BAFI-3210 file (N, C-alpha, C; in Angstrom, 3 decimals, decimal comma, padded with zeros to 6 digits):
// residues 341
n [1|2|3|4|5|6|7|8|9|10|11|12|13|14|15|16|17|18|19|20|21|22|23|24|25|26|27|28|29|30|31|32|33|34|35|36|37|38|39|40|41|42|43|44|45|46|47|48|49|50|51|52|53|54|55|56|57|58|59|60|61|62|63|64|65|66|67|68|69|70|71|72|73|74|75|76|77|78|79|80|81|82|83|84|85|86|87|88|89|90|91|92|93|94|95|96|97|98|99|100|101|102|103|104|105|106|107|108|109|110|111|112|113|114|115|116|117|118|119|120|121|122|123|124|125|126|127|128|129|130|131|132|133|134|135|136|137|138|139|140|141|142|143|144|145|146|147|148|149|150|151|152|153|154|155|156|157|158|159|160|161|162|163|164|165|166|167|168|169|170|171|172|173|174|175|176|177|178|179|180|181|182|183|184|185|186|187|188|189|190|191|192|193|194|195|196|197|198|199|200|201|202|203|204|205|206|207|208|209|210|211|212|213|214|215|216|217|218|219|220|221|222|223|224|225|226|227|228|229|230|231|232|233|234|235|236|237|238|239|240|241|242|243|244|245|246|247|248|249|250|251|252|253|254|255|256|257|258|259|260|261|262|263|264|265|266|267|268|269|270|271|272|273|274|275|276|277|278|279|280|281|282|283|284|285|286|287|288|289|290|291|292|293|294|295|296|297|298|299|300|301|302|303|304|305|306|307|308|309|310|311|312|313|314|315|316|317|318|319|320|321|322|323|324|325|326|327|328|329|330|331|332|333|334|335|336|337|338|339|340|341]
n.u [114,482|115,891|115,137|112,505|112,992|114,135|112,677|110,157|111,337|111,510|108,948|107,603|108,482|107,720|106,701|109,509|109,951|107,687|107,370|110,015|109,037|106,825|108,412|110,050|107,789|106,639|108,598|109,575|112,790|113,865|112,711|113,766|116,215|116,301|115,249|116,601|117,224|114,149|111,648|109,134|106,557|107,174|107,844|105,824|103,948|104,594|104,156|101,997|099,827|096,517|094,444|097,045|097,616|098,904|099,403|099,969|102,019|103,987|104,630|104,964|108,030|109,298|109,973|111,610|113,556|114,356|115,233|117,357|117,141|116,521|118,193|117,577|118,156|118,584|117,776|118,846|116,260|115,096|113,579|113,166|114,880|114,761|117,372|119,424|120,411|123,466|121,699|119,658|120,377|120,731|118,109|117,069|115,575|115,902|116,542|118,482|120,420|121,970|122,755|120,449|118,712|115,715|113,355|113,973|113,282|110,690|109,545|110,744|109,195|106,508|103,395|101,922|103,775|104,813|102,447|102,161|104,186|103,002|101,702|103,876|104,149|102,236|103,862|106,155|105,061|105,321|105,650|105,214|106,019|105,441|104,710|103,082|101,377|099,962|098,979|098,440|100,117|103,930|106,624|107,939|106,188|103,652|105,507|105,650|102,596|101,843|101,787|102,732|104,523|106,726|108,070|109,746|112,480|113,659|114,198|116,068|117,794|118,903|119,708|121,832|123,653|124,422|126,047|127,845|130,649|131,633|131,997|133,547|135,765|136,580|137,057|139,336|141,312|141,253|142,609|140,851|140,211|141,739|144,294|144,150|141,981|139,621|136,844|133,411|130,375|127,570|125,169|122,098|121,640|119,958|119,880|122,614|124,377|126,097|128,308|129,090|130,509|132,068|133,912|134,446|136,812|138,008|138,883|139,610|137,817|135,418|131,716|128,972|125,812|123,267|119,341|115,971|113,507|111,740|112,874|115,350|114,407|113,876|115,545|117,529|120,063|123,881|126,596|128,560|128,201|127,134|123,933|121,741|118,852|117,864|117,411|118,304|118,126|118,189|120,107|123,261|124,902|128,460|131,824|134,784|134,787|131,768|129,035|127,306|124,854|122,747|121,304|121,294|120,001|117,017|115,944|115,465|117,428|117,950|117,345|118,600|121,661|120,953|121,107|124,113|125,117|124,734|126,462|128,571|129,066|129,044|131,529|134,799|137,476|139,912|140,616|138,421|136,284|133,584|131,652|130,392|127,585|126,453|124,840|125,940|124,873|125,668|128,111|130,254|132,073|132,048|130,092|128,810|126,768|125,452|122,933|121,172|121,594|120,663|117,761|117,418|117,583|115,210|113,405|113,856|113,028|110,084|109,165|109,658|112,458|115,843|118,409|121,693|123,737|127,523|128,443|125,662|126,258|128,359|127,299|125,621|127,403|129,214|127,224|126,795|129,437|131,288|134,755|136,607|136,592|135,686|135,546|135,019|134,898|133,365|132,944|129,918|126,262|126,450|128,820|131,774|131,485|133,754|133,653|135,700|136,333]
n.v [140,305|140,494|143,137|142,640|140,346|142,454|144,109|143,205|142,245|144,493|145,159|143,308|143,020|144,341|141,661|140,814|142,701|142,171|139,486|139,208|141,189|139,271|136,871|137,774|138,681|136,301|134,929|133,331|132,818|132,995|130,265|128,206|128,776|127,989|125,367|124,015|122,806|122,564|120,925|121,242|121,194|120,633|123,418|124,656|123,586|125,183|127,558|130,452|130,410|129,065|126,758|125,961|127,420|124,953|125,185|128,074|128,370|126,868|127,729|130,631|130,174|128,758|131,410|132,809|131,087|131,739|134,485|134,024|133,889|131,663|128,226|125,567|121,985|118,299|115,590|111,705|110,760|112,501|114,345|117,794|120,270|123,224|125,832|128,011|131,337|133,662|136,269|135,628|135,080|137,386|138,329|137,421|137,451|139,998|138,413|136,104|137,305|140,525|142,183|142,354|143,153|142,782|144,269|146,911|145,891|145,730|147,843|149,573|148,310|148,097|148,743|151,163|153,080|151,983|152,337|155,350|155,574|155,960|158,626|159,490|160,950|163,224|164,394|165,218|167,686|169,536|171,240|169,560|166,408|162,704|161,284|163,692|164,480|162,171|161,797|164,241|165,029|165,274|162,989|163,047|164,526|162,477|159,936|161,253|161,107|159,020|155,583|153,306|154,349|155,572|153,697|152,994|154,065|151,909|150,162|151,364|151,328|148,954|148,788|150,848|149,278|147,141|148,985|149,867|149,203|149,733|152,428|152,846|151,642|153,202|155,731|154,812|154,296|156,682|158,297|160,130|160,928|161,641|161,840|164,569|165,473|165,297|165,303|164,081|164,720|162,766|163,593|163,802|161,273|158,958|155,775|156,230|154,259|154,384|156,139|154,947|152,573|154,442|155,196|152,663|152,251|154,425|155,375|157,353|159,442|161,807|161,310|162,971|161,996|163,585|163,735|164,279|165,411|163,248|161,140|161,584|160,895|158,515|156,384|153,474|154,309|154,603|154,440|155,188|157,114|160,733|162,179|164,297|166,980|167,782|170,214|170,143|171,646|173,858|174,381|173,333|171,095|171,907|170,595|168,722|167,097|166,396|164,597|163,162|160,939|159,708|162,149|164,401|163,637|163,309|166,452|169,401|171,194|173,957|173,903|172,206|173,403|175,079|173,357|172,851|175,185|175,351|173,520|174,200|176,141|174,777|173,640|172,755|175,425|175,214|172,175|170,947|168,580|167,187|164,766|163,575|160,867|159,647|158,516|159,022|159,750|159,553|157,848|155,352|154,102|151,534|149,602|147,139|148,324|150,262|149,885|149,863|152,677|154,410|153,390|153,863|156,682|157,109|156,284|158,313|160,680|159,795|160,144|162,275|163,385|163,891|162,192|163,052|163,861|164,069|166,540|168,012|167,744|169,268|171,608|172,503|172,019|174,481|176,260|176,388|178,160|176,298|175,424|173,017|169,960|166,123|163,937|160,100|156,706|153,810|150,738|149,909|151,134|153,883|156,699|158,617|161,496|164,063|167,245|170,398|172,954]
n.w [103,578|105,717|106,903|107,657|109,467|111,365|111,946|112,859|115,191|116,848|116,501|118,484|121,132|123,443|124,243|125,693|127,386|129,085|130,219|131,373|133,288|134,543|134,996|137,231|138,843|139,573|140,952|139,979|139,436|142,160|143,163|141,331|142,486|145,048|145,245|143,288|139,726|137,552|136,779|134,066|135,267|138,157|138,550|137,760|139,806|142,297|141,790|142,926|141,618|140,713|139,204|137,281|133,953|131,880|129,003|128,331|130,025|129,432|127,094|127,800|129,941|127,428|126,203|127,622|128,120|125,300|125,706|127,377|130,299|131,686|131,629|129,899|130,457|130,007|131,513|131,648|131,460|129,559|130,865|130,326|132,562|134,164|134,319|136,276|135,003|134,766|134,047|135,589|137,751|138,949|139,469|141,577|144,617|147,273|149,520|148,895|147,249|147,949|146,125|144,271|141,372|141,405|142,523|141,089|138,703|139,036|139,013|136,976|134,513|135,566|134,808|134,335|134,262|131,746|129,905|129,782|127,372|124,986|124,693|123,345|121,113|121,393|123,278|121,565|120,820|122,841|126,232|128,390|129,653|128,928|130,642|132,314|130,896|130,941|133,612|134,695|137,064|138,004|137,831|140,356|142,053|142,091|143,654|145,965|146,897|146,125|147,400|146,339|144,470|146,076|146,755|144,648|145,091|146,769|144,616|143,025|145,005|144,658|142,113|142,597|144,101|142,269|140,348|141,403|142,531|140,057|139,738|141,870|141,335|138,876|139,896|141,665|140,003|137,960|140,267|141,480|144,083|146,393|149,276|149,423|149,933|152,506|152,806|152,109|150,588|149,305|147,484|147,382|148,547|149,343|151,054|151,646|150,529|148,282|149,126|151,255|149,810|149,254|151,206|152,295|150,270|150,940|153,963|154,850|154,831|155,518|155,880|154,885|153,895|152,422|151,663|150,859|153,399|154,498|153,339|154,832|157,314|157,631|156,809|157,626|160,108|159,511|161,931|161,032|158,948|158,579|158,489|156,576|156,093|153,548|150,383|147,178|145,211|146,546|148,635|149,647|151,773|153,045|151,351|150,499|148,409|146,357|145,553|142,939|142,458|139,659|139,852|138,417|135,662|135,978|135,973|133,642|132,114|133,160|136,043|136,173|136,280|138,236|140,162|139,971|140,277|142,981|144,205|143,420|145,505|147,477|147,032|148,099|146,971|145,837|146,518|145,931|144,122|141,858|141,823|139,086|138,378|135,571|132,816|129,653|126,674|124,384|124,340|123,320|124,150|125,666|124,485|125,319|126,640|125,400|124,284|126,466|127,383|125,632|125,404|127,924|127,985|126,355|127,954|130,262|129,281|128,554|131,082|132,357|132,678|131,614|129,497|128,702|125,958|125,124|124,445|125,580|128,447|128,795|127,657|129,813|131,981|131,364|131,298|134,307|134,748|135,215|133,864|133,911|133,157|133,144|131,499|132,239|131,331|132,704|133,615|133,378|132,837|132,527|133,177|134,819|135,586|135,817|137,800|138,485|140,501]
ca.u [114,004|116,620|114,457|111,892|113,318|115,023|111,178|109,423|112,311|111,415|107,299|106,980|110,027|106,852|106,854|110,813|109,638|106,381|107,633|110,991|108,001|106,604|109,496|110,236|106,792|106,237|109,724|110,549|114,623|114,006|111,928|114,393|117,648|115,800|115,126|117,319|116,486|113,048|110,896|107,876|105,159|107,847|107,911|104,028|103,673|105,306|103,681|100,949|098,603|095,885|095,408|098,016|097,445|100,633|100,342|100,564|103,085|104,985|104,852|106,568|109,061|110,412|110,297|112,345|114,972|115,028|116,377|118,222|116,806|117,146|118,740|117,020|118,935|117,914|118,415|118,571|114,742|114,576|112,951|113,658|114,435|115,421|118,614|119,340|121,679|123,896|120,965|118,247|120,736|120,272|116,497|116,989|114,941|117,649|116,976|119,168|121,256|121,842|122,884|119,201|117,839|114,456|113,062|114,312|112,878|109,220|109,405|110,802|108,341|105,225|102,245|101,994|105,095|104,994|101,508|102,545|104,927|101,448|101,995|105,222|104,035|101,988|104,822|107,234|104,757|104,873|106,601|104,965|106,510|104,518|103,969|102,417|099,954|098,783|098,451|098,235|101,481|105,553|106,534|108,409|104,465|103,500|105,720|105,349|101,740|101,257|102,574|103,461|105,599|107,376|108,551|110,992|113,608|113,847|114,765|117,050|118,944|119,560|120,678|123,433|124,632|124,772|127,038|128,957|132,003|132,586|132,490|134,372|137,014|137,132|137,830|140,761|142,013|141,906|142,846|139,723|140,032|143,330|144,783|144,118|140,109|138,959|135,213|132,420|128,924|126,278|123,615|120,546|122,413|119,267|120,210|124,272|124,823|127,009|128,770|129,332|130,771|133,534|134,076|134,999|137,805|138,829|138,544|140,287|136,986|134,367|130,892|127,495|124,522|122,168|118,754|114,995|113,323|111,043|114,192|116,501|113,836|113,215|116,508|118,308|121,029|125,300|127,321|129,992|127,828|126,154|122,724|121,386|117,938|118,093|116,848|119,132|117,170|117,931|121,279|123,929|126,221|129,941|132,548|135,758|134,015|130,671|128,691|125,522|124,526|121,932|119,951|120,877|119,117|115,734|115,924|115,855|119,017|117,923|117,403|120,496|122,214|120,971|121,867|125,365|125,714|124,665|127,432|129,715|129,078|129,196|132,903|136,130|137,659|140,860|140,985|137,287|135,702|131,988|131,923|128,668|127,349|125,272|124,772|126,394|124,175|126,462|129,544|130,457|133,476|131,346|129,449|128,107|125,872|125,110|121,300|120,455|122,226|119,624|116,521|117,387|117,316|113,692|112,441|113,703|111,974|108,701|108,843|110,348|114,277|117,002|120,082|122,240|124,564|128,778|127,499|124,132|126,828|129,303|126,606|125,102|129,027|129,875|126,477|126,694|130,308|132,690|135,217|137,383|135,742|136,570|134,369|135,597|133,919|133,240|132,343|128,347|125,808|126,933|130,278|132,021|131,774|134,540|134,306|136,783|135,824]
ca.v [139,726|140,919|144,081|142,308|140,023|143,578|144,595|142,296|142,079|145,706|144,923|142,224|143,684|144,195|140,394|140,510|143,594|141,666|138,329|139,586|140,913|137,882|135,919|138,462|138,741|135,013|134,286|131,918|132,880|131,959|129,065|127,409|128,726|127,269|123,265|123,152|122,762|121,944|120,256|122,408|120,656|120,969|125,022|125,667|123,556|125,840|129,016|130,959|130,837|128,079|126,193|126,742|126,962|124,554|125,696|128,787|128,554|126,120|128,997|131,911|129,577|128,970|132,797|133,068|130,209|132,326|135,308|133,491|134,407|130,373|127,366|124,014|120,663|117,008|114,227|110,608|110,209|113,022|115,395|118,961|120,978|124,714|126,305|129,680|131,983|134,856|137,186|135,129|135,358|138,974|138,473|136,681|138,354|140,196|137,147|135,463|138,349|141,360|143,389|142,173|144,230|142,334|145,303|147,420|145,462|145,582|149,201|149,850|147,586|148,625|148,953|152,226|153,721|151,668|152,873|156,656|156,107|156,325|159,616|160,371|161,884|164,164|164,935|166,217|168,633|170,659|170,882|168,260|164,827|161,498|161,111|164,854|164,279|160,992|161,634|165,617|165,676|165,074|162,124|163,734|164,712|160,972|159,387|161,620|160,838|157,376|154,825|152,337|154,884|156,077|152,176|153,202|154,373|150,540|149,370|152,025|151,187|147,520|149,340|151,105|148,367|146,740|149,536|151,193|148,782|150,074|153,830|152,850|151,503|154,225|157,103|154,821|154,388|157,906|159,062|161,372|160,878|161,288|162,385|165,927|165,550|165,033|165,482|163,692|165,041|162,180|164,475|162,855|159,466|157,959|155,472|156,163|152,447|154,625|156,930|153,567|151,929|154,735|155,407|151,743|152,249|155,489|155,355|158,718|160,538|162,088|161,211|162,879|161,850|164,635|163,741|165,193|165,445|162,340|160,140|160,691|160,374|156,924|155,323|152,957|155,323|153,832|155,018|155,573|158,134|161,804|161,859|165,533|166,854|169,309|170,310|170,496|173,365|175,331|174,520|171,624|171,175|171,999|169,461|168,920|165,904|166,102|163,448|162,941|160,180|159,930|162,790|165,423|163,745|163,728|167,702|170,046|172,335|175,286|173,189|171,048|174,361|176,063|172,589|172,644|176,154|175,183|172,469|174,854|177,290|173,614|172,815|173,792|176,673|174,975|171,031|170,694|168,073|167,133|163,795|163,116|159,862|159,751|158,467|160,451|158,979|159,535|157,808|154,179|153,324|150,582|148,799|146,243|148,857|151,530|149,815|150,213|153,932|154,530|152,993|154,829|157,977|157,460|156,016|159,256|161,340|159,644|160,467|163,796|163,407|164,131|161,779|164,131|163,745|164,806|168,013|168,454|167,687|169,920|173,410|172,434|172,305|175,810|177,476|176,493|178,564|175,585|175,073|172,162|168,365|165,394|162,470|159,093|155,725|153,193|149,570|150,216|152,098|155,270|157,163|159,383|163,281|165,049|168,386|170,963|174,652]
ca.w [104,859|106,943|107,327|107,780|110,730|112,691|112,329|114,098|116,726|117,424|117,052|119,263|121,969|124,596|125,018|126,775|129,022|130,292|130,100|132,645|134,492|134,850|135,618|138,474|139,744|140,057|142,023|139,290|139,910|143,649|143,035|141,080|143,312|146,492|144,848|142,484|138,880|138,192|135,197|134,358|136,261|139,554|139,076|138,052|141,431|142,901|141,256|143,832|140,758|140,936|138,709|136,085|132,402|131,967|127,525|128,100|131,284|128,932|126,031|128,601|129,618|126,399|125,559|128,833|127,652|124,314|126,157|127,912|131,928|132,178|130,207|130,036|130,283|129,678|131,743|130,869|131,216|128,682|131,227|130,396|133,863|133,797|135,474|136,190|134,154|135,348|134,240|135,961|139,348|139,242|140,213|143,056|145,767|148,314|150,335|148,097|146,858|148,094|144,829|143,438|140,512|141,454|142,608|140,005|137,250|139,207|139,417|135,475|133,985|135,807|133,203|134,776|133,533|130,244|129,160|129,639|126,261|124,237|124,433|122,934|119,792|121,329|124,071|121,174|120,431|123,809|127,147|128,900|129,426|128,847|132,364|132,666|129,906|130,974|135,020|135,450|138,153|137,831|138,526|141,968|143,105|142,707|143,758|147,108|147,222|146,194|148,183|145,362|143,804|147,157|146,771|143,898|145,885|146,892|143,555|142,873|145,797|144,353|141,118|143,012|144,194|141,332|139,640|142,546|142,234|138,525|139,865|142,601|140,271|138,072|141,112|142,117|138,396|137,610|141,143|141,541|145,473|147,174|150,710|150,337|150,435|153,585|153,018|150,936|150,627|148,887|147,371|147,047|148,455|149,636|152,000|151,316|150,083|147,395|150,163|152,281|149,466|148,592|152,485|152,807|149,442|151,316|154,999|155,612|154,363|156,579|154,267|154,920|152,909|151,867|151,088|151,568|154,891|154,907|153,122|156,180|159,020|157,285|156,247|158,724|160,048|160,202|162,452|159,729|157,926|158,889|157,322|156,446|155,528|152,482|148,840|145,853|144,405|147,631|149,223|149,682|153,074|151,709|151,382|149,630|147,114|146,316|144,746|142,343|141,338|138,964|140,605|137,110|134,919|137,034|135,726|132,754|132,005|133,871|137,289|136,361|136,263|139,388|141,134|139,542|140,753|144,488|144,245|143,176|146,499|149,046|147,018|148,088|145,863|145,014|146,502|145,594|142,997|141,774|140,928|138,619|137,904|134,846|131,472|128,901|125,540|122,870|124,267|122,773|125,294|126,663|123,566|125,688|127,067|123,911|123,985|127,886|127,528|124,274|126,229|128,998|127,496|126,063|129,237|131,339|128,607|128,649|132,592|132,478|132,581|130,429|129,591|127,868|125,180|125,677|123,962|126,540|129,422|128,470|127,804|131,337|132,942|131,261|131,805|135,969|135,469|135,600|133,020|133,743|133,468|132,311|131,361|132,412|131,039|133,655|133,729|133,437|131,561|133,191|133,009|135,696|135,214|137,185|137,265|139,147|140,457]
c.u [114,719|116,282|113,262|111,643|113,339|113,117|110,206|109,929|111,425|109,859|106,951|108,368|109,084|106,643|108,630|110,217|108,791|106,652|108,748|110,043|107,399|107,378|109,645|109,053|106,037|107,153|110,351|112,393|114,819|113,811|112,911|115,689|117,020|115,862|115,611|116,762|115,167|112,477|109,640|106,875|105,674|107,385|106,622|103,648|103,713|104,384|102,600|099,652|097,650|094,658|096,296|097,683|098,635|100,667|100,487|101,896|104,365|105,514|106,023|107,750|109,988|110,837|111,484|113,409|115,494|115,446|116,848|118,312|117,049|117,300|117,951|118,119|117,916|118,564|118,223|117,396|114,207|113,630|113,398|113,400|114,947|116,093|118,384|120,602|122,670|122,993|119,706|118,857|121,016|119,436|116,245|116,141|116,661|117,538|118,317|120,811|120,762|121,950|121,443|118,612|116,296|113,069|112,944|113,594|111,046|109,117|109,230|109,419|106,765|104,417|102,074|102,486|105,155|103,425|101,675|103,127|104,352|101,569|103,274|104,658|103,348|103,009|105,887|106,647|104,835|105,925|106,186|105,250|105,416|103,901|102,891|101,562|099,091|098,123|098,334|099,630|102,613|105,115|106,915|107,246|103,740|103,757|106,168|103,894|101,381|102,205|103,329|105,052|106,980|108,698|109,893|112,412|114,232|114,879|116,099|118,592|119,546|120,063|121,850|124,244|125,003|126,138|128,415|130,044|132,574|132,846|133,259|136,186|137,253|137,642|138,867|141,701|142,268|142,303|141,872|139,977|141,327|143,573|144,340|142,801|140,493|137,283|134,328|131,129|128,245|125,610|122,851|120,458|120,961|119,659|121,950|124,627|125,932|127,890|129,363|130,557|132,367|134,240|134,741|136,464|138,386|138,390|139,012|138,948|135,847|132,887|129,790|126,647|123,663|120,820|117,389|114,346|113,079|112,119|115,279|115,539|113,855|114,330|116,980|119,804|122,167|125,681|128,584|129,797|126,933|125,094|122,198|119,817|117,995|117,533|118,272|119,233|117,633|119,475|121,989|125,027|127,927|130,576|133,745|135,390|132,559|130,169|127,426|125,708|123,242|120,765|120,192|120,058|117,340|115,277|116,118|117,222|118,950|117,903|118,404|121,615|121,822|121,453|123,523|126,196|125,283|126,007|128,250|130,263|129,496|131,136|134,049|136,723|138,876|140,833|138,983|136,863|134,330|132,145|130,433|128,755|126,284|125,382|125,209|125,988|124,457|127,699|129,451|131,543|133,387|129,953|127,942|126,652|124,591|123,299|120,483|120,992|120,855|118,428|116,003|116,515|115,938|113,044|112,299|112,756|110,574|108,590|108,905|111,115|114,793|118,084|120,661|123,588|126,176|128,411|126,595|125,445|127,533|128,505|125,771|126,393|129,140|128,637|126,197|128,580|131,563|133,672|136,051|136,419|136,454|136,057|135,485|134,346|134,177|132,528|130,687|127,799|126,310|128,298|130,320|132,159|132,431|134,507|134,927|136,396|137,234]
c.v [139,868|141,737|143,600|141,206|141,210|144,133|144,442|142,064|143,345|145,804|144,392|142,594|143,853|143,165|140,299|141,121|142,640|140,172|138,232|140,000|139,585|137,037|136,651|138,275|137,575|134,031|133,645|131,519|132,248|131,207|128,024|127,333|127,673|125,652|123,336|122,890|122,017|121,779|121,384|122,148|120,850|122,503|125,295|124,981|124,057|127,423|129,338|131,114|128,918|127,594|127,100|126,340|126,561|125,243|126,949|129,369|127,885|127,707|130,562|131,042|129,495|129,959|133,195|132,221|131,087|133,327|135,029|133,906|132,652|129,381|126,451|122,983|119,502|116,080|112,888|110,451|111,396|113,687|116,695|119,677|122,519|125,224|127,929|130,075|132,854|136,137|137,156|135,343|136,729|139,486|137,966|137,828|139,343|139,240|136,167|135,946|139,753|142,666|143,097|143,334|143,865|143,705|146,652|147,297|145,470|147,153|149,890|149,513|147,897|149,363|150,665|153,482|153,284|152,561|154,733|156,766|156,335|157,541|160,458|161,219|163,578|165,187|165,727|167,324|170,239|170,714|169,801|166,642|164,089|161,697|162,269|164,304|163,259|161,416|162,807|166,150|164,786|163,557|162,152|163,545|163,322|160,290|160,577|161,581|159,746|156,473|153,527|152,773|155,214|154,581|152,423|153,413|153,012|150,021|150,285|151,324|149,801|147,668|149,783|150,006|147,565|147,482|150,059|150,331|149,644|151,712|153,794|152,741|152,663|155,705|156,236|155,111|156,185|159,036|160,611|161,841|160,654|161,680|163,906|166,470|165,173|164,536|164,909|164,062|164,117|162,892|163,760|161,263|158,706|157,634|155,278|154,852|153,176|155,381|155,538|152,929|152,734|155,333|154,035|151,703|153,476|155,788|156,465|159,951|160,302|162,057|161,620|162,157|163,108|164,090|164,637|164,379|164,052|161,041|159,847|160,651|158,799|155,759|154,633|153,478|154,261|154,844|155,178|156,828|159,413|161,801|163,716|165,914|168,218|169,278|170,678|171,550|174,321|175,367|172,970|171,709|170,863|170,602|169,409|167,729|165,867|165,264|163,723|162,337|159,849|160,674|163,858|164,806|163,398|165,431|168,446|170,546|173,177|174,573|172,499|172,366|175,238|174,771|172,639|174,331|176,189|174,350|173,515|176,052|176,212|173,213|173,524|174,519|176,288|173,656|170,673|170,138|167,853|165,711|163,491|161,513|159,579|159,200|159,474|159,526|158,187|158,266|155,964|153,553|151,559|150,326|148,035|146,792|150,012|150,782|150,599|152,109|154,612|154,381|153,609|156,198|158,176|157,551|157,545|160,166|161,303|159,908|161,944|164,309|163,800|163,440|163,034|163,507|164,379|166,303|168,733|168,492|168,978|171,324|173,153|172,954|173,813|176,877|177,816|177,324|177,784|175,077|174,354|170,524|167,220|163,928|160,796|157,447|154,329|151,242|149,399|151,469|153,818|155,488|158,311|160,088|163,898|166,438|169,215|172,620|175,066]
c.w [105,888|107,576|108,179|109,230|111,827|112,873|113,031|115,358|117,198|118,016|118,617|120,920|123,316|125,358|126,126|127,794|129,898|130,670|131,583|133,605|135,065|135,916|137,025|139,311|140,308|140,840|141,434|139,333|141,187|144,062|142,573|142,125|144,309|146,156|143,974|140,925|138,727|136,979|135,516|135,354|137,511|140,075|138,885|139,509|142,263|142,964|142,693|142,881|140,385|140,343|137,502|134,864|131,650|130,031|127,778|129,517|130,252|127,939|126,808|128,992|128,516|126,091|126,709|128,512|126,464|124,423|126,916|129,794|132,390|130,864|130,937|129,588|130,593|130,377|131,324|130,931|130,223|129,041|131,288|131,984|133,456|135,108|135,658|135,484|135,093|135,487|135,141|137,727|139,990|139,524|141,023|143,761|146,711|149,369|150,591|147,788|147,125|147,262|143,846|142,988|140,546|141,365|141,689|139,223|137,573|138,471|137,972|134,348|134,342|134,775|133,425|133,920|132,160|129,594|128,898|128,095|125,278|124,100|124,254|122,015|119,988|122,685|123,466|120,873|121,714|124,939|128,165|128,603|129,339|130,349|132,809|132,075|130,199|132,607|135,250|136,292|137,416|138,484|140,014|142,835|143,238|143,225|145,745|147,629|146,966|146,726|147,255|144,792|145,024|146,938|145,791|143,977|146,230|145,610|143,222|143,806|145,274|142,739|141,684|143,539|143,647|140,571|140,473|142,571|141,348|139,383|141,027|141,871|139,465|139,157|141,138|140,581|138,139|138,737|141,487|143,257|146,098|148,950|151,016|150,536|151,427|154,037|152,338|151,094|149,190|148,426|146,713|147,234|149,263|151,115|152,762|151,370|149,277|148,226|150,890|151,584|148,833|149,933|152,658|151,462|149,952|152,407|155,661|155,456|155,383|155,334|155,285|153,461|153,101|151,358|151,526|153,081|154,973|154,190|154,282|157,369|158,665|156,755|157,500|158,820|160,246|160,713|161,693|158,990|158,990|157,972|157,690|155,571|154,344|151,385|148,055|145,324|145,550|148,076|149,102|150,440|151,899|152,236|150,522|148,173|147,443|145,026|144,230|141,482|140,813|139,504|138,897|136,445|134,595|136,673|134,907|132,909|132,866|135,271|137,384|136,620|137,892|140,762|141,102|140,671|142,912|144,908|144,606|144,257|147,644|148,525|147,798|146,855|145,378|145,361|145,844|144,655|142,952|141,283|140,106|138,379|137,057|133,358|130,364|127,458|124,347|123,347|124,112|123,439|125,873|125,683|124,031|126,086|126,413|124,103|125,342|127,444|126,497|124,824|127,028|128,725|127,267|127,055|130,244|130,532|128,470|130,561|132,974|132,915|131,599|130,487|128,718|127,279|125,897|125,940|125,297|127,827|129,463|128,249|129,303|132,470|132,547|132,035|132,909|136,292|135,151|134,176|132,651|133,924|133,121|132,608|131,058|132,520|132,453|133,330|133,648|132,594|131,584|133,415|134,107|135,162|136,566|137,025|138,479|139,218|139,658]
res [m|e|a|r|a|q|l|s|k|h|m|f|a|f|a|e|t|m|s|l|r|c|a|v|q|l|g|l|p|d|k|i|y|e|h|g|p|l|t|l|a|e|l|a|a|k|l|p|i|k|p|v|n|m|d|r|f|e|q|t|m|r|y|l|v|h|i|n|l|f|t|p|t|t|n|h|h|e|e|t|k|y|e|l|t|p|m|s|r|l|l|l|s|n|i|h|n|n|e|s|l|a|t|f|v|m|a|i|t|d|p|e|e|l|f|v|s|g|r|l|v|e|s|l|g|g|s|k|s|c|w|e|l|m|h|g|v|t|v|a|e|k|m|k|n|d|e|k|w|c|k|v|s|d|g|m|n|g|y|t|l|n|m|i|d|a|v|v|d|g|i|k|r|e|s|i|i|d|q|s|v|t|t|l|v|d|v|g|g|n|t|g|i|a|a|k|a|i|l|n|a|f|p|h|l|k|c|t|v|m|d|l|v|d|v|v|e|n|v|p|k|d|p|q|l|s|f|v|a|g|d|v|l|s|s|i|p|s|g|d|v|l|l|l|k|s|i|l|h|g|y|d|d|d|l|s|v|t|i|l|n|n|c|k|k|a|m|h|p|t|r|g|r|l|i|v|v|e|m|v|s|d|m|e|t|m|p|e|f|s|h|a|r|l|g|l|a|m|q|m|m|f|i|g|g|k|e|r|t|k|k|g|w|e|r|v|i|h|m|a|g|f|t|r|y|k|i|i|p|i|a|a|a|e|s|i|i|v|i|y|p]
***
């Protein structure tokens, strides 16, 4: 019975993903936040769907309660109303929560991305990812030419905002940044959210954000940050501290070594340090994130990236000629990997 129950949980896991997407797509957290606890009928009246199939909507809400996205309460009239939970508060739109994960959830649960996983067996027998097998191009190429996928970076900004405090806490706790270093380069830093958070914690730093030219040309500029266009596979601006957050998991080992070699050239030969913020998929110091680490490792494999184990990181670090590094767990699915020249 236990085995059947566990298997059933996995077989119907898609319901959790798509119900979560439905809640964000309909803006259910925002509607409850804006109007207070709502009954099923009150919530249905605020949906952009007319008419609402109440049987199906009730079943959907029952499932969203089951996964703790909303909580039901009953008043003295015995009316059930739905309230927010800590999890659904993370899905409020940017209007109500500047650390919203709503855009990220919509990107990562897009059916076009999910359907590629159906090519998993085929991908195990060759060099192409599930994404390339289905679409004929890499994710990077798709993002360059498809407006919808260009917006994925917006979701990543929300994800960064949700975990950057844990990164800063880890940097402080381990004294990775001190007064001996004065410059930081956020490599592939998009709008500079991570660099700005680090700058707030270490105001003596001079921070540069590097990204592709089309990104740099369109980001809102911050007077405290310098923005430079470039390509991590070619060269990286010099700095005492280099930050690579969620960059290397998008590349295979050979290209990751190329990027690390470019970092080595850009680092100060004595006081330099490279801060890599990535998942270490077999780290168990934060068991709350074990499922997320393994799940994201599968997702990156589907779309053409690679999450690495501790041995995997050690391999690419040594291949790039580095000998000293330290893995620091933080209160997130990711870890900090500090690499020294």
